[in-house]
N, C-alpha and C positions, 0 to 999 in steps of 0.2 A: 504494500500500500504506500503510495507516494504521499509524504507529509506536505500539507498545505502551507505555503509560505505566507507569513503574516505581513500585513501592510506595515510600512515603516513609520516611525516618527521622524518627520523631516525638520531639520534645523537649518535655517538660513544663516550664512556667515558672510559679513561684508568687511571684515578687518577691524571693526570697532570693538571697544571694550564691552559695549552693550550686547553685541552679537556673541561675544565670547561667553558672557553670562548666560545668554539664551542657549548656547550649545551645552553648557554644563547642566542647566535645568533640563534640557531635552534628554541628555544622557541618563539622568536620574529617572525621568518619566518613562523612557523606553525600557530601562531596567525593571521598573515596577510593573510594567505591562507585559514583560516578556517579549517585546517587539524589537526588531532591528532599528538601528539609527542610521539615517541618511544625512550626511553633511553636504550642503549645497552652497556653492559660490557661483554666481552668475557673472560671466565675463562679458564686459562691454567691448565691442570691436573698436580698436583705437580710431579716434577722430571721426567716428561714424556720424556725429552730429554736426560736424563742421566741413567735412570733405565728402561730397557725394560720389566717391570713386575709391577703388582700391589703391593703396599706396605701395611703392616699392618696398620690399622686405617686410610686408605686413605679417606674413606667416612667421618670420623670425621673431618679430615683436610679440606675436601671440604666444609663441613657444616660450618666450621668456616670462610672460605673464602667467601662463599655465604652471610653469615650474615654480615660480614664486608662490603662487596660491597653493600648489600641491604641498610645498614645504609647510605652509601655515596649517593646512588641513591635517598633515601628518602629525604636527605638534598637538593639534586639538585631539586627535585620536589618542595620543598618549595620555592627555588629561582625562579623557573619557574612560580609558582603561583603569585609571586610578579609582574611578567611581564604581566600575563593574568590569573586572578582568575578563569576564565571559561575554561581554556585550558584543553582539554582531553588528558590524559597521561597514558602511560603504560610502563612497564619495562621488559627487557629480559636479561637473563644471560646464554647464551649457553656455552657449554664446547667445546674447540677445538682450532684450529688455528685462530687467530684474523682476518687476512685478508680474509681467506676462509669463515669464518662465516659471516662476514660483506657483502661480495659479494653475498652470498646466500640470506641474508635478504634483500638486495637491490632490489631483483627481485619483491618484493611486496611493495616497498617504492616509494613515490613521489619524494623524494630527500634524499641524504645522506650527513650529515655534520660531518666533522672530524676536529680535531685540528692540526694546523701546528706549525712551530717555531714561538714563540712570537716575535713581532716586537722589535728589539733592543737586542734580545738574542745573545749570543756569536756565536752560530752556525747558518748558513743560509741553512742548509740541511733539506730537507723535511723529516717529520717523516716517519719511516720505514713502519708503517701500512698504512698510507695514500698513500705512493708511491706504495706499493704492491697492494692495492685495485684498484688504477687507472690502474696499469699495467695489472691486471687481468680482466679488462674491465667489471666493475660492470654495471648493466643495467641502474641504475638511475643516473641522474646528481649528481655530487659530488661537494660540497663546502668545501674548505679547509680554515679555519678561522685563520688568522695570527693576533690575537689580536682583540680588539673591533672595531666595525664599526664606521665610521664617523657619528657624530651626527648633522653635518651641513645640513641644508635644501637644500643647494646648491650642495651637494655632488652627482655627477652623477653616473649612471651605464655606464661602459665602455665595449665595445665589440670588439674583434679582428675579422677582416673580411679578408678572402683570396679567396672567390669565390667558395669554395668547398661545398659539401653537408653537412658536419658536421658543417661548418661555418654557413650555413643557419639555422641549428638547434640552434646554439649559438645565432644568431641574434634574432630568435623567442623567446628564453628564456629571452634574455636581454630586449626586448620590453615588454614582459609580466610583468617582474619584475619592470621595470621603471614605467609602467602604474599603477600597483598595489600599489606601494609605493609613487607615485606622484613625481618621479624623472625625470630629463632630461637624455638623452642618447647620448653618444659619440661613433660613429663608427670610427674605426681606421684601415687603410690599408697602408702597406708599400711595396714599390717595391725594398727595399734594398737587398733582397735575390736573385733577378733575373735580376736586371737592367743591370749588367755588367757581365752576364754569358757568357763566351767566346764561348759556344756552341750555343747560340742564333744567328740566322741569321738576322742581321739588316742592311738594305741598307745604312741608314744614321744615324749618331749619332749627336744629338743636344748637343752642348757644355753645354747648361744650363739645360739639362735634362728635357726639357718641354714635350718631347714625352712620357717619362715614367710618368711624373706627370699627364698629361692629361688622359693617359690610366688608371692610378691608380684611378683617380677621377671617371672615367666611371665604373670601377669594383665596387667601393664602392657604388656609387649611384644606380646602377642596383641591387646590393645585398640587399640594405636597402629598396628599393622602395616598394616591395610587403608588407613587414611587417609594414612599415610606414602607408600604407593605412588601415591596420587593427587596428592600434592604433593611430588615429589622435590626441589624447590628449597628446601624448608624444613629447616634444620639442627635436629635433635632431640636432646634430652638426657633421659634417664630418671632419676627420683629415687624411691627407695623408702625407707621408714623405719618404725620402731616407734612414733614419736610419734603422738599423737592427730591425725586427719586435718586438722582446722582449723589446728592449730599447725604441722604440716608445710607446709601450703599457705601460711600467712602468712609463714613463714620464707623460702620460695622466692620469694614475691611482693613482698618488701621493695623491690626496685628494678625491678619489672616494668612493662611497658607496659599489660598487661591480665591479670586473673585470671578464668578461665572455670570455672564449676561448673554442675552440673545440680540442679534442684529436683524431688525425687521427689513431694512433695505427698501423702504417705500419712497416713492416720489422722485422728482428731479434731483440729480446729483446725490441720490440716496440720502435725502434729508433726515430720515429717521436714524441714520447712523452718523452722518457728518453734522455735528452740532447737537446731538441727542445725548441720552443717558450713556450709551456705549462709548461715544466719543469722549465724553467728560471723564468717565472712569479710566479709560485707556490713557488719557493724558495726566491724570492726577493720582491714581491709585498708588499706594506704597507697596503693593504686592503684585505678582503676576496676574494678568487678566485673561480669561478664556472667553472668546467670542464665538457663539454658536450661530452659524448661518441659517437663514430661512431655507426651507426645502426648495 
């Protein structure tokens, strides 16, 4: 009987310290999943944006680039071996646009891991490649690593819940991760975006907001219930609040192992991601963030 090959955890590397941190995170994740690790660096053809023709000795230039990158990837493999000596690894160096190449490779991956701004860095803007990959709707879940993960055994997995189909996928991913890593899980739901929508028809408004709080608790409990039954080993805590969703999630994720959110990808320029809850937490979270794509 031929053993089925598992899909890899794909780690994008661009030479930055942020992407090195992402590779280390991806190695630990691949090890815990029993999956192979694929290290990817996308080579841009020299001068492709400024000279619309091949240049003399371009192949020689590309060979030098490949060799330099290969040395970097070999060094990263050594680092990953320290994490798991038995980790199965491979390397890929496609030529082309970074985001386009990564999205294509994600079709065969179990998970894609990319580096984001390091925690404490001067900029809080998401890396261009990570933003483009998410906006282009890669098929695999994407984890953006903003520095090292918490080493505390008490660091939970946090998941944003809004009652949608993609939110349900995020909940399933969060439960599986929490179970596999032996972590607790925090489900977070906010009514801050809709509680005082002037277009909602509400017959009575409670001054203390109890109507919204009770409904939020119902949505969260119903959304989490089915997955909780599948993962009875995971300790679960529910959090509801009137804060804006991103702020509520960021507050709960301050000492988290992982924050999981769904990307709806609706509208022109994917407005529901670019400038939404997902975008806010990807730029500001102090822990790795997993983004689950819509089907």
